[in-house]
PASEBA-1860 file (N, C-alpha, C; in nm, 3 decimals):
! residues 192
1> XXXXXXXX> 8.447/12.521/11.062/8.408/12.458/11.186/8.366/12.313/11.159 ~ 8.285/12.291/11.053/8.242/12.156/11.020/8.361/12.065/10.997 ~ 8.459/12.112/10.921/8.577/12.030/10.890/8.651/11.991/11.017 ~ 8.658/12.082/11.113/8.736/12.057/11.235/8.663/11.965/11.333 ~ 8.531/11.984/11.350/8.461/11.911/11.454/8.360/11.808/11.406 ~ 8.305/11.825/11.288/8.199/11.735/11.245/8.241/11.642/11.132 ~ 8.358/11.659/11.078/8.402/11.576/10.966/8.456/11.442/11.010 ~ 8.387/11.376/11.100/8.429/11.244/11.150/8.316/11.146/11.129
9> XXXXXXXX> 8.349/11.022/11.106/8.247/10.917/11.091/8.286/10.796/11.173 ~ 8.188/10.726/11.225/8.212/10.605/11.303/8.170/10.486/11.218 ~ 8.262/10.390/11.200/8.229/10.270/11.124/8.177/10.163/11.219 ~ 8.136/10.049/11.164/8.069/9.945/11.242/8.140/9.907/11.371 ~ 8.273/9.895/11.370/8.344/9.849/11.490/8.369/9.960/11.591 ~ 8.319/10.080/11.565/8.334/10.190/11.659/8.455/10.277/11.633 ~ 8.539/10.244/11.534/8.657/10.322/11.503/8.617/10.451/11.432 ~ 8.684/10.561/11.463/8.653/10.690/11.401/8.749/10.716/11.285
17> XXXXXXXX> 8.695/10.761/11.172/8.776/10.802/11.059/8.726/10.936/11.009 ~ 8.818/11.019/10.963/8.783/11.149/10.911/8.712/11.135/10.777 ~ 8.610/11.215/10.758/8.534/11.213/10.634/8.585/11.324/10.545 ~ 8.625/11.290/10.424/8.672/11.388/10.328/8.554/11.424/10.239 ~ 8.512/11.551/10.241/8.394/11.594/10.167/8.428/11.646/10.028 ~ 8.546/11.619/9.979/8.583/11.658/9.843/8.505/11.574/9.744 ~ 8.473/11.628/9.625/8.401/11.548/9.525/8.478/11.419/9.493 ~ 8.407/11.308/9.489/8.468/11.179/9.458/8.532/11.111/9.578
25> XXXXXXXX> 8.534/11.178/9.692/8.595/11.119/9.812/8.498/11.019/9.873 ~ 8.552/10.925/9.950/8.467/10.826/10.015/8.518/10.797/10.155 ~ 8.428/10.744/10.236/8.464/10.706/10.373/8.528/10.568/10.368 ~ 8.641/10.553/10.436/8.707/10.423/10.442/8.636/10.336/10.545 ~ 8.617/10.210/10.514/8.555/10.118/10.610/8.659/10.045/10.691 ~ 8.786/10.068/10.659/8.897/10.017/10.738/8.993/10.133/10.757 ~ 9.088/10.117/10.844/9.187/10.222/10.869/9.277/10.234/10.747 ~ 9.272/10.346/10.674/9.353/10.359/10.553/9.503/10.369/10.581
33> XXXXXXXX> 9.541/10.390/10.707/9.681/10.405/10.742/9.738/10.280/10.811 ~ 9.657/10.177/10.824/9.700/10.054/10.891/9.810/9.985/10.811 ~ 9.906/9.928/10.885/10.013/9.850/10.823/9.951/9.721/10.769 ~ 9.981/9.682/10.645/9.925/9.557/10.591/9.957/9.438/10.682 ~ 9.865/9.343/10.690/9.875/9.230/10.783/10.011/9.159/10.778 ~ 10.064/9.133/10.661/10.191/9.061/10.649/10.313/9.140/10.694 ~ 10.297/9.271/10.714/10.410/9.355/10.755/10.404/9.399/10.901 ~ 10.301/9.355/10.975/10.286/9.397/11.115/10.387/9.327/11.204
41> XXXXXXXX> 10.434/9.398/11.303/10.530/9.345/11.400/10.466/9.231/11.479 ~ 10.536/9.116/11.493/10.480/9.007/11.575/10.462/9.049/11.720 ~ 10.548/9.136/11.771/10.535/9.182/11.910/10.410/9.268/11.925 ~ 10.386/9.355/11.829/10.264/9.437/11.834/10.140/9.348/11.825 ~ 10.144/9.245/11.741/10.032/9.153/11.730/10.011/9.077/11.862 ~ 10.121/9.037/11.927/10.111/8.970/12.057/10.047/9.063/12.160 ~ 10.095/9.190/12.165/10.038/9.287/12.259/9.889/9.304/12.235 ~ 9.847/9.304/12.109/9.706/9.318/12.075/9.621/9.203/12.124
49> XXXXXXXX> 9.682/9.087/12.145/9.607/8.970/12.191/9.599/8.961/12.343 ~ 9.661/9.055/12.413/9.653/9.059/12.558/9.548/9.163/12.598 ~ 9.435/9.118/12.646/9.330/9.210/12.689/9.382/9.294/12.804 ~ 9.353/9.423/12.801/9.402/9.515/12.905/9.290/9.607/12.951 ~ 9.289/9.640/13.081/9.188/9.735/13.129/9.218/9.874/13.075 ~ 9.112/9.948/13.045/9.128/10.085/12.998/9.116/10.176/13.120 ~ 9.218/10.258/13.142/9.219/10.351/13.255/9.239/10.493/13.204 ~ 9.198/10.588/13.285/9.222/10.729/13.257/9.316/10.781/13.364
57> XXXXXXXX> 9.431/10.833/13.322/9.526/10.895/13.413/9.510/11.045/13.399 ~ 9.491/11.116/13.511/9.481/11.261/13.508/9.571/11.320/13.616 ~ 9.606/11.446/13.596/9.692/11.516/13.691/9.645/11.661/13.703 ~ 9.679/11.727/13.815/9.645/11.869/13.826/9.704/11.945/13.708 ~ 9.631/12.043/13.663/9.676/12.120/13.548/9.560/12.178/13.470 ~ 9.459/12.101/13.433/9.456/11.955/13.433/9.513/11.899/13.304 ~ 9.553/11.774/13.309/9.601/11.700/13.193/9.555/11.556/13.210 ~ 9.542/11.484/13.099/9.496/11.346/13.107/9.535/11.265/12.986
65> XXXXXXXX> 9.530/11.132/13.003/9.566/11.040/12.897/9.499/10.905/12.923 ~ 9.446/10.844/12.817/9.395/10.707/12.826/9.514/10.612/12.826 ~ 9.518/10.520/12.923/9.630/10.428/12.937/9.574/10.286/12.952 ~ 9.624/10.193/12.870/9.580/10.054/12.883/9.695/9.964/12.926 ~ 9.802/10.023/12.976/9.915/9.945/13.030/9.933/9.986/13.175 ~ 9.847/9.934/13.262/9.849/9.969/13.404/9.851/9.841/13.485 ~ 9.934/9.839/13.589/9.947/9.722/13.675/9.954/9.768/13.820 ~ 9.879/9.702/13.907/9.880/9.732/14.050/9.952/9.620/14.122
73> XXXXXXXX> 10.046/9.656/14.211/10.122/9.559/14.291/10.094/9.586/14.438 ~ 10.026/9.491/14.502/9.995/9.504/14.644/10.120/9.480/14.726 ~ 10.139/9.555/14.833/10.255/9.538/14.920/10.265/9.650/15.020 ~ 10.383/9.664/15.078/10.409/9.771/15.175/10.524/9.857/15.123 ~ 10.500/9.962/15.048/10.370/10.022/15.017/10.309/9.960/14.892 ~ 10.180/9.989/14.869/10.113/9.947/14.747/10.167/10.031/14.632 ~ 10.186/9.967/14.515/10.250/10.037/14.403/10.164/10.027/14.278 ~ 10.191/10.116/14.185/10.125/10.117/14.056/10.231/10.141/13.949
81> XXXXXXXX> 10.221/10.065/13.841/10.312/10.079/13.727/10.229/10.106/13.603 ~ 10.286/10.181/13.510/10.215/10.205/13.385/10.309/10.255/13.278 ~ 10.272/10.230/13.152/10.347/10.281/13.038/10.270/10.397/12.979 ~ 10.335/10.514/12.972/10.270/10.633/12.917/10.358/10.692/12.806 ~ 10.298/10.780/12.729/10.368/10.851/12.622/10.454/10.960/12.686 ~ 10.588/10.954/12.667/10.674/11.054/12.730/10.654/11.195/12.675 ~ 10.587/11.208/12.560/10.564/11.340/12.500/10.423/11.392/12.527 ~ 10.348/11.322/12.611/10.209/11.361/12.638/10.203/11.479/12.736
89> XXXXXXXX> 10.092/11.553/12.728/10.066/11.659/12.825/10.055/11.601/12.965 ~ 10.000/11.480/12.975/9.988/11.415/13.106/10.125/11.401/13.170 ~ 10.222/11.347/13.096/10.353/11.326/13.156/10.416/11.459/13.199 ~ 10.401/11.563/13.122/10.456/11.695/13.159/10.395/11.741/13.292 ~ 10.263/11.722/13.308/10.197/11.762/13.432/10.240/11.675/13.550 ~ 10.248/11.543/13.529/10.289/11.452/13.638/10.431/11.484/13.681 ~ 10.518/11.506/13.586/10.658/11.537/13.617/10.668/11.667/13.698 ~ 10.581/11.763/13.667/10.584/11.892/13.738/10.528/11.883/13.879
97> XXXXXXXX> 10.413/11.814/13.898/10.348/11.813/14.029/10.379/11.688/14.112 ~ 10.425/11.580/14.048/10.464/11.460/14.121/10.350/11.373/14.170 ~ 10.231/11.394/14.117/10.117/11.312/14.159/10.017/11.303/14.045 ~ 9.932/11.199/14.052/9.830/11.178/13.949/9.726/11.082/14.003 ~ 9.614/11.071/13.932/9.506/10.981/13.970/9.478/10.885/13.854 ~ 9.451/10.759/13.888/9.418/10.657/13.789/9.274/10.612/13.813 ~ 9.194/10.621/13.707/9.053/10.584/13.714/9.026/10.469/13.617 ~ 8.984/10.351/13.668/8.941/10.245/13.577/8.814/10.289/13.505
105> XXXXXXXX> 8.810/10.271/13.373/8.692/10.311/13.296/8.602/10.190/13.270 ~ 8.474/10.219/13.251/8.375/10.115/13.222/8.316/10.133/13.083 ~ 8.230/10.041/13.041/8.168/10.048/12.908/8.105/10.183/12.873 ~ 8.042/10.255/12.968/7.984/10.386/12.931/8.090/10.493/12.897 ~ 8.217/10.463/12.921/8.323/10.562/12.903/8.399/10.549/12.771 ~ 8.344/10.478/12.674/8.415/10.459/12.546/8.453/10.592/12.481 ~ 8.358/10.683/12.473/8.387/10.812/12.408/8.489/10.892/12.489 ~ 8.479/10.887/12.620/8.576/10.954/12.707/8.716/10.897/12.683
113> XXXXXXXX> 8.726/10.764/12.675/8.855/10.700/12.649/8.911/10.744/12.514 ~ 8.827/10.748/12.412/8.872/10.793/12.280/8.917/10.939/12.283 ~ 8.844/11.021/12.355/8.880/11.164/12.364/9.018/11.182/12.425 ~ 9.045/11.113/12.534/9.174/11.128/12.601/9.287/11.052/12.531 ~ 9.251/10.965/12.437/9.351/10.898/12.354/9.381/10.978/12.228 ~ 9.309/11.088/12.209/9.330/11.171/12.090/9.260/11.117/11.967 ~ 9.161/11.028/11.985/9.091/10.967/11.873/8.954/11.028/11.847 ~ 8.912/11.120/11.933/8.780/11.180/11.922/8.795/11.329/11.946
121> XXXXXXXX> 8.727/11.414/11.868/8.740/11.559/11.886/8.702/11.601/12.028 ~ 8.769/11.704/12.078/8.737/11.756/12.211/8.730/11.909/12.206 ~ 8.624/11.963/12.141/8.610/12.109/12.135/8.605/12.167/12.275 ~ 8.682/12.269/12.299/8.688/12.332/12.431/8.787/12.267/12.525 ~ 8.850/12.157/12.485/8.949/12.090/12.567/8.900/11.957/12.620 ~ 8.994/11.878/12.669/8.963/11.742/12.715/8.863/11.738/12.830 ~ 8.866/11.838/12.916/8.782/11.836/13.036/8.656/11.922/13.021 ~ 8.627/11.970/12.898/8.515/12.061/12.876/8.379/11.992/12.890
129> XXXXXXXX> 8.370/11.865/12.860/8.240/11.798/12.871/8.242/11.695/12.982 ~ 8.124/11.663/13.031/8.112/11.569/13.142/8.130/11.639/13.275 ~ 8.096/11.566/13.381/8.113/11.620/13.516/8.238/11.562/13.578 ~ 8.313/11.647/13.648/8.441/11.608/13.706/8.442/11.638/13.855 ~ 8.507/11.552/13.932/8.526/11.572/14.075/8.675/11.600/14.095 ~ 8.705/11.708/14.164/8.845/11.742/14.190/8.897/11.661/14.309 ~ 9.015/11.604/14.294/9.085/11.536/14.405/9.222/11.601/14.417 ~ 9.294/11.578/14.525/9.429/11.634/14.536/9.526/11.580/14.430
137> XXXXXXXX> 9.486/11.470/14.364/9.574/11.405/14.267/9.540/11.440/14.122 ~ 9.421/11.497/14.102/9.377/11.532/13.968/9.227/11.510/13.956 ~ 9.166/11.554/13.845/9.022/11.538/13.827/8.982/11.394/13.796 ~ 8.862/11.356/13.841/8.808/11.221/13.821/8.668/11.236/13.762 ~ 8.631/11.155/13.661/8.494/11.161/13.611/8.395/11.133/13.725 ~ 8.290/11.214/13.733/8.194/11.202/13.844/8.125/11.066/13.847 ~ 8.114/11.000/13.731/8.045/10.871/13.728/8.141/10.752/13.736 ~ 8.265/10.777/13.776/8.364/10.669/13.787/8.329/10.579/13.905
145> XXXXXXXX> 8.361/10.451/13.891/8.337/10.355/13.998/8.445/10.357/14.106 ~ 8.549/10.436/14.085/8.657/10.447/14.182/8.781/10.507/14.120 ~ 8.880/10.533/14.204/9.005/10.590/14.157/9.116/10.563/14.259 ~ 9.240/10.578/14.213/9.358/10.564/14.301/9.445/10.688/14.285 ~ 9.476/10.752/14.397/9.566/10.868/14.398/9.708/10.820/14.417 ~ 9.798/10.864/14.328/9.934/10.813/14.327/10.038/10.923/14.339 ~ 10.149/10.891/14.407/10.265/10.979/14.414/10.373/10.920/14.326 ~ 10.426/11.001/14.236/10.530/10.958/14.143/10.657/10.921/14.219
153> XXXXXXXX> 10.710/10.803/14.194/10.837/10.762/14.252/10.950/10.779/14.151 ~ 10.932/10.721/14.034/11.036/10.728/13.932/10.976/10.697/13.795 ~ 11.052/10.728/13.692/11.011/10.694/13.556/11.137/10.674/13.474 ~ 11.127/10.584/13.376/11.241/10.559/13.288/11.192/10.513/13.152 ~ 11.274/10.536/13.051/11.238/10.491/12.917/11.226/10.339/12.918 ~ 11.124/10.291/12.853/11.100/10.148/12.846/11.036/10.121/12.712 ~ 11.110/10.061/12.620/11.062/10.049/12.483/11.043/10.189/12.427 ~ 10.929/10.211/12.361/10.899/10.344/12.308/10.820/10.427/12.406
161> XXXXXXXX> 10.792/10.374/12.524/10.715/10.445/12.624/10.799/10.484/12.742 ~ 10.731/10.528/12.845/10.793/10.567/12.970/10.730/10.482/13.079 ~ 10.811/10.402/13.149/10.761/10.320/13.259/10.753/10.408/13.383 ~ 10.632/10.431/13.430/10.607/10.516/13.546/10.584/10.426/13.666 ~ 10.658/10.452/13.775/10.640/10.379/13.900/10.591/10.477/14.005 ~ 10.486/10.437/14.077/10.426/10.527/14.175/10.380/10.451/14.297 ~ 10.366/10.524/14.407/10.310/10.470/14.530/10.163/10.511/14.537 ~ 10.077/10.414/14.566/9.935/10.443/14.580/9.914/10.500/14.720
169> XXXXXXXX> 9.865/10.624/14.727/9.844/10.691/14.856/9.698/10.694/14.898 ~ 9.606/10.685/14.803/9.463/10.690/14.835/9.386/10.604/14.736 ~ 9.284/10.536/14.786/9.195/10.458/14.700/9.052/10.491/14.740 ~ 8.970/10.522/14.641/8.829/10.551/14.664/8.749/10.461/14.570 ~ 8.683/10.359/14.625/8.602/10.268/14.545/8.456/10.292/14.577 ~ 8.379/10.341/14.478/8.239/10.374/14.500/8.151/10.250/14.492 ~ 8.154/10.184/14.380/8.067/10.069/14.359/8.136/9.975/14.262 ~ 8.092/9.851/14.262/8.146/9.755/14.166/8.102/9.798/14.027
177> XXXXXXXX> 8.198/9.806/13.935/8.166/9.851/13.799/8.232/9.757/13.698 ~ 8.164/9.730/13.589/8.219/9.646/13.483/8.335/9.720/13.416 ~ 8.442/9.648/13.380/8.557/9.714/13.318/8.539/9.732/13.167 ~ 8.604/9.834/13.115/8.618/9.851/12.972/8.754/9.791/12.938 ~ 8.756/9.701/12.840/8.880/9.633/12.803/8.924/9.674/12.663 ~ 9.055/9.673/12.642/9.112/9.698/12.510/9.173/9.568/12.461 ~ 9.126/9.521/12.345/9.171/9.393/12.292/9.171/9.401/12.140 ~ 9.286/9.373/12.080/9.304/9.374/11.935/9.256/9.503/11.871
185> XXXXXXXX> 9.292/9.615/11.936/9.264/9.746/11.880/9.123/9.798/11.898 ~ 9.041/9.727/11.977/8.902/9.769/11.996/8.865/9.758/12.144 ~ 8.758/9.829/12.180/8.704/9.818/12.315/8.612/9.697/12.322 ~ 8.614/9.631/12.437/8.527/9.518/12.464/8.479/9.529/12.607 ~ 8.374/9.455/12.638/8.328/9.447/12.776/8.303/9.300/12.810 ~ 8.307/9.270/12.937/8.284/9.133/12.980/8.138/9.096/12.956 ~ 8.111/8.971/12.915/7.971/8.930/12.897/7.898/8.933/13.030 ~ 7.772/8.967/13.026/7.691/8.978/13.149/7.661/8.844/13.209
END
């Protein structure tokens, strides 16, 4: 049980790495699997320099995924675009039910974002901890500052991801909330 759920360590920048408790083993202070700086893709480095809002996409099932490639286009009708993992449980659920909810996350949601990104253990499942509000589009964290209910229009392969296009059918904005941003592989927040 310890190896599965407790063998994780958080380093200074908030990144989680597995702790190997074998004799002579040590905790890495950097990602031991990171591509060396001189071998990194220039496109990936460019993408890392574009700050992006961190959102949580969920669907009935329930299923969910942290997504930092989300764009809203105002119009008639209002639309939402996003890049998701085509092999994710979220995409399987969205494809089956044809709807999903997008929740902008804030600074208090760092651990939630990591959990739905597969970077933090989730004993009992992704939705086992925290309070959730059920919507017709999927579950929403109870402390979210708002959400958008979307109907799937289409999806297509786009790079290594899946470009999802949807119509926004419902918007619920509770209160103004500071955004959680993803920039150069880490979470950031706007200065106060």
